[in-house]
N, C-alpha and C positions, 0 to 999 in steps of 0.2 A: 905468078900477076894475074888476077881478075883482071879483063877491061871489059869494063863497063858505058854501053852507048850513052848518046842522051836524046831527049826531046825539048822540044819547046812546043807551046800550047799556046793556041791563041787564048783569049782571056775574054772575049767577047761575045761567043754564040760556042755552045757546047758540043757543039758537032764537028766544029774545025777540026784539020786533018792537022796528025801533027809531025813537026819535021824535024829531023836528024840536026844539032848543032854539035858544037864543041862547050865541054862543061866550063863552068863560069861563076860568076857570084846570085846567088837566089835576090827575090825583092826584100829577104829581112839580112842581106848586106853580109850571107854566109857561104863558103867556099861549099861548093855542093857536084852532086853528078847525078845528073839528071835522067832516069833509066825508066823504063814500061811504058804501054801504051792503057790506058785507063779508057775504057768505052765509055760515051757519055748515059748518065744512067738521068732518069726520070721521075723528081720527087712528084708527088701526088699534090695537089692543093689543100685537100684535106684529110683529115685522119680515116682509117679504114673502124666500121663502124662497128669494130669489135672493143675497139679500143676506149677502152675509161679512163677519166681523169684522175691525175695521181692526188695524193693527199697533201694538205700545207706540211710544210716542215718535212717534206720529202727526203731532205739531206738531215739525217738527224743520227744520236751518237747514243751505241751506250758504252757506258761506263762500270771496269768492274769495281763492285759492292765495296770490296778493301781498299780502292782506292780513290774512290769518289770523292774524301777532304783533301788530297794531292790538287784536284784537279780545279776542283771550285772553291777549297782555301773555307776560313770560317767567320763569326762576321766581325772578329778583331782583323785578322787581313785575311779579305778575300782575294782571291786569285783572278788579278786584273787581266793579266795572257790569256787567261782561257777565255775570260770575257770578250776581251778584243775581237777573239779568232770567232766566236760565237757572233757577236757582232756583223761582222762580216759577211756570215752565209745569211746573216737577217738581209745585209743589204741588196742582197741578191735573188734571193728565193722570198721576202718579203712576211718572212716571221722567222724568229730565232728558230734552231733544231730543236727538238723535243732531245728530253733524255731517262734514256731509261737507266736504271742504277739496281745491277745485277751482275748476272755472272757464275762463275763458279764458286766463290768466294760469298755470295748471296746465301750460298747453301754448306755455308759453315759455318754462320754467323751466329750467336748467341748475344742476347742483352742484357747487358747488368749495370741497373740505375746507378749503384756505388762506384762505375768506372768513372774516374774523373778525364781521361783523354781521349777522342773519338773514337781510334781504335787499339785493340790491343793484340800481336797476331802475331805467331808461330811458326815458322817456315819447316818446312819437313823436306829439306834435299832431295831424296829418293823418291818424293813425290813432284814436286816441283821446285824449283830454284825461283820461282817468278811471282809467285802469291801464297799466303800463307795458309798451311793448311788448315791451321786452329785458328780462328779469328772472335774475339768478343768486341760490340761496340758499343759505346754511353751515352749517354744523352746529346753532350757534347756531339757527336755523329751527323747526328741532326741539324746543329747550325752549317751548314753547308747547303741544306736547301736553300738558306735567304740569303746568298749571296749572287746570283745571277737574276735579274729583275727579266721579269714578262717572258717567264723562262717556265715550261711545261714537264712535267716531270710520270715518270713511272719509280714507281717504289717497290724492288722486290723481298719477299720476304724466302723463310729457311721451309722448306718441304723437306728435304734428303736426311734430315736428322728425327728421326721417329718414334723420340719416345716424349714422356712429361715432363721433361727441363728447356724442351725444345716447344715444344705446342706451347709451355708455361712464355718462354721466352717473347714470342709472338705477340701473344695477350700484352703483356707490359712495357712494349715497344709503341703497341698502337697509339696511346695516349701523345709520346714524345714527337709521334711520325706528326698528327693532327695538326700540333700547333703552330705545326710548319709549311703543312703541305692545305691549305682553305681550296676550295671553289675555283678559285683563279689557277693555281700552280699546282691541284693534282690532274693530272692525264690521268690512268689506270694506277691501279695496283696490277703485282706477279706474284705467282704462286710457285715457289720453285725455277729451279733452271736446269732444263735440260735432265726430266723424268726417264728419259727414253733408255739414256745410261745407266742408269742406277745400280743397274742387274749386271752389269760391266766395265766400267771405268777403270780405267787404269788408277786414278783418284784413290779408287778406293769402293767396296763392293758395300750400299747400302738396302739392300735389296736383295732377297731370296731370288734365288731360278725363277718359282709357281707367280713369280709377280705380276699381276697382266693388267690389260685396260679396263678392267671392271674394277679392282684393288687399288689403282692410281685414281681413276675417278671418286671411288667412296672417299678416300684421303684427300685428295683436291678440294670436293665439296665439306668435308667436317671443315677444313681448316680453312676457309675461306667463309663459311661458317660464324666460326669465331671468332674471325677477325670483324666482322658486321656488325655480333655482339660486342665489341670493347669498344668502339666505335659509337651504335648508341650509349652507351655507358659514358663515356670519357668525352665526346664531339661533339660539335654540332651536327643537328640532325642533317643537314643537307646533304651530307657526307655520307650519311648512312643510307640516303633515299634511295628508290630506286633506280632512279634516274644519272646521279651521281658514283653507285657504288659496279664498279665497271672495271674488268681484267683483262688481262689478254695472257691468252693459252693457247695450245700446249706449251709452247716454249720446248720444243720438241731440238736436239741433237740436228735433224738432217730426217732426211726421207726413208732411210731402210735401216731402224736401228730396230730394238727389243721390245717397243713398242709401237701400235700400228695408229697412225692418228685418225681415220675412217673408226676403226673399230671401236676408238676412245672417245667421238662424236659420236658416234651408234650408241655407245654405254651411257649417254647422260650425261657428258660432261658439261654441254649448258644448259641442263634442263630447268636451271634458277633463271637463264636469260642474264645472264649478268656477264656474258663476253660480251668485248666491244670489240678487239680486234682478232681474226687467228694468227697465232705468230709463231712462226718456224725459223730456226737457225743453217748458217749456209758458211762453211767456208771451201776454196778452190782444190783446198792438197791441205796436205799435212808438211809443216817444217820439218820433219826427220822421215818425210819418205821418202821410199828410193827412188830417183829417176828426176824430182824436183827440178825444174830449172827458170828461170825467167823468161829464157824464149819458149819453152814449149807448155808452162804450167800457166802465166797470167799475162802475157801478150800472144795470146788467143783467144781469139774471138770463137771455135769449136769449142776448145775448152767449157768457156764462159758458157753457150748452148745448150751443151750438153747437161750442166751442174743447175744451172736453173731451169734448163726442162725439166727435171726429176720436179723441179717443186711444180712448175704449170703441171705436171699428170697429177700430183698432190692433189693441188685444188680442184682440177678437175672433178673427180673422185668424191672430195670431198662438196662439192654444188650439188654430185647425183645423188647422195645423203640427206641432201638438206642445209648443209652447211650456205650463211650464203652471206657470211661477214665480209670486211676485208680484209684480206690477207699481205699479211706485212713480214720482212728479215727484220725479225726482232733484234738478233744478234746478226754481223755476219764482220767477215773481212777477208783477208787472202788467205794465208795460210797458219792452223789452228796450230795449239802449242806459243802461242804466241808471235808467232812469224819466226822467218832467218834472214841472219844477217846478208847483204845484200842484196835481198829480193823484196822481203817488204817492207825495205826503209829503202828504195834504189825511186828512179823517176819512174822505172818502169809499173811497179807496181803502181804508181800516181794513174796511167793510162789507163791499168787494168780496173781501176775505180770507177773512173770512166766510163768504158766500156760495158762491165758489170753490173752502173747504177741504172744508166740508161738501156740497158737491156731489161733488168727488172721490171724497170717503169713501163716498158713498150708490151710488154706479157703480165698487165693489171697485178701485176705486185705493187701495192700503190704507197710501202712506204721504205725506208733501210734504213736501220741503225750500225753504223761502222763501231764495230767496239775496238773500246781504246783501254790503257793500263797504263801504269807508269813503267818506266820500264821496256814496254813490250814494243816487240822490233816493227808491228806494220800499223805504230802509231800515226796516227795526225799529229801532235804533239806530243812533248814532253813537257809535263805541268812547270816540273818542281828540277830542281841539281839531286843530282842522288848521288851515290859514288861509285854507280854503273854511268847515268846519263846524264848530259847539260841540257841547260833547260830552253826547248827551242822550237820551232817549226820541224816539220818532217815530211819527206817529200811528199807522202800520202794527203797529208794537207791540199795541196794544190789540185790535187783529182777532184776530191773534195768541193772546190770552190769551184771547176771549171761544170761540175754538174750542176750547183744552182746557178751558176749563169746562163746554163746551158736551156734550163727550166722557167728562167724568168720571175716573177713576181708571180709564187701561185695563187697567193689571196687575193690579188688582183683579176686572174680570169682564170676559167677553166684549162689547164695544162695538159696536155696529151702527148705522150711520145711512138714514133712510129720507125722501128730496126728499118735499113733501108740494105736490103743484102748486097753486100760487094762479093767480089768473084774469091781472093784470099782468105786465109782463116787469120793473117796476119793484120787483116785490117778491116774498119766500120763505121754505119754511119747512122745515123739518126735525124728524121728531121721534126721539129719541135714544134706545137701549134698553141695556140691561143684562141680557146675557144675553137672555132673551124677554118682559122686565118694561120695559113704555116706562117713562122716567125725566124726560124733559126736551121740550122745544119749546121749539126757537129758531127767531124772527119779524124777518125783518131788512124794512126800511120802505127802498128806497134811492130813491127821490121823490127830486131834488135841490131840496134846500134851502139858501141861502147867504144868511148873514147879514152880512156883509161890504161888502152893495153900499150904496149912498149908502140907499137908504128902501126895505129888506127889507119884505117882506109880514110880517101875523100867521102866526105858523108852522103850517102844516097840519097836524092831528092823523087816526088813523083808527085806530074798534076792528076788532080782529081777534077773531072767535069763532071758538072751534073748540070740537068733545065728546068727550071722552079716556072709556074705558073708567068705570063707576060706581063701580068698585074706586078708583077718583082722587078721588075727592070729597071735601071739608073744605077747603084751606087751601091754596092753592099760593106759591110766592115766586118775585118777578118782581125779575131782575138785568136792570139796563139798560145798555149800550154808550152813550152818548151823547155829542153836544157841542154846540158851539153851533148849528152845522152842517156841510152837508158840507163846504166850504172850511177848514175849522177845522186848525190845522196846531197847535193845541197847547188845552191848556185840554178834553182827554176826560177820559174814566172810564169805566171799568167795574164795577158795583153800588159805586159811590159810591169805588171807590180812584182814588187817582191812581199812575203807576210813574214817576215822572218821577224826572228824576237828580238838581234840583236840590233835590227834598222829604225823599230816602231813601235818595241814590243808587243809584234803582231798586227797592227793594222799596216794596208795595205802604203807602199812603197814604190812610189814611179822611179825608175832605174833609168838613166840616161842613155845606154847603152844596147836598148832594148827597143824594138818598132812597138808603141800603141797605137791602135784603132787601125791599121792599115787599110786603106782605098782599094775594091778591087771593081772593074765593073760588072755589071747584068746585063746580056743585051735583051735588046726587042724582043728575041723568042725566046727567053727568058735562060741565055745559055749563059754558065759561067765558069771559071778553072780556080781551085786552089791547089797552091803547092804546101807541098808539106814534106818537111824532113824524113828521113825514119826516124823513128821514138819520138816523133812529135802529134798532138792533135791540134785542129782549128774549129773552133766556131766562128761560125759566117751569119752574122748580123744580118738579116734581107729587108725590104722596104717593102715588104708584102702590102 
């Protein structure tokens, strides 16, 4: 039996010395065991000068190409559940998430103008049971772009198939795309998904071993030019204008695959100056990788820092050769191969998402597109009921909500995020600034607490002490991201609200048994303390 010591911290000054007390009930009314002596951490009044503001719609989504009609619906039956979830995020960050329609099936898709359904897909279980390896889309597919108002989209084209049929398919699809993607709704185009895996992918080898960065650039530019010609012939002139004809690229799978992004840039990828964002992809690990665990892989700040750090190094190398575009995560999520049950769909994955997104923001990765797909284990929501999964909000969505709330209205102010280093790899903290003013602090406790085990221990809790500018003195408000434990897949709330499908079809529903807008004092010296049960996060709204 493990014996825990317990602490009581003063909430009036972060420098207060802890005193040992008995176990008890915390401020949110749950049993706890207080442990750990957290030394006060000073939070700067203004962000580090090297930190750049995030882009609007920082919290955005990448939706697997084959499943976009499931998520969006069509003109006759729009998916209002998905629409509600996007509106929730708009209410926090000031604009709806951008939607990238792409992924593996983007590079399998061929267009058939005579197809009567949106999609016609064939699964090859030996390759993947999660998405169709053979995919045809028809004109009805593009109806899905009309169901979400005030939303901007990235539409992906097939680069992997390298024959005359595929090339013609791209051109024939363009008039249908531009009928629904106008100047207001079109964000960018994308040519190809993860071409750095074309020579090595387990889903099928698409290029010879000799294929290199120069070959890729030539193909990319040729097919991009074909899209521009099709736009000029079939669409409004502004869509083909230099100002609007913009792409995200190269959309590589990671930082160490068979094509080098720096060599790609040096080979002239953007010689036409039509790339708007440098897009890269990231997964923290693989669903079938040996040793992948919730505590060691996802709920681990050190792991996140290392994974994002590879992109930071890549970004620095790109800048050294003249790439000065905003760097985004155009596709990312917890574990590739669509996630692992019990990990990617758990509350622990929601906490990982908060840490990952905010750490990206703190390192000048300007926007993050969390990848989604029907029946995917890591998805933020299941858009429809299938024979595998029931429609509903999933745990990772609550992480999306917490990130959007932490950033606040990005359209009203320049928002910057700064990482506040803590001692342990199971903890993370971030300060968030509107302009030059400190507004919020996010604290994440990623110590694993499993409640579904046969005899769970009393849930440990740690009090985190911080010092902020004295101008923040007064009352702060705590919005908690919490569930019964890291292994929970239901029963999750943010600031007392549930976003479950069955309660209000994804709209926020305040629950009666969870604290909302908890108040804590900030002392005249700027000191405050916030208590966090293991496997939870707290957003502190300051009065600075």
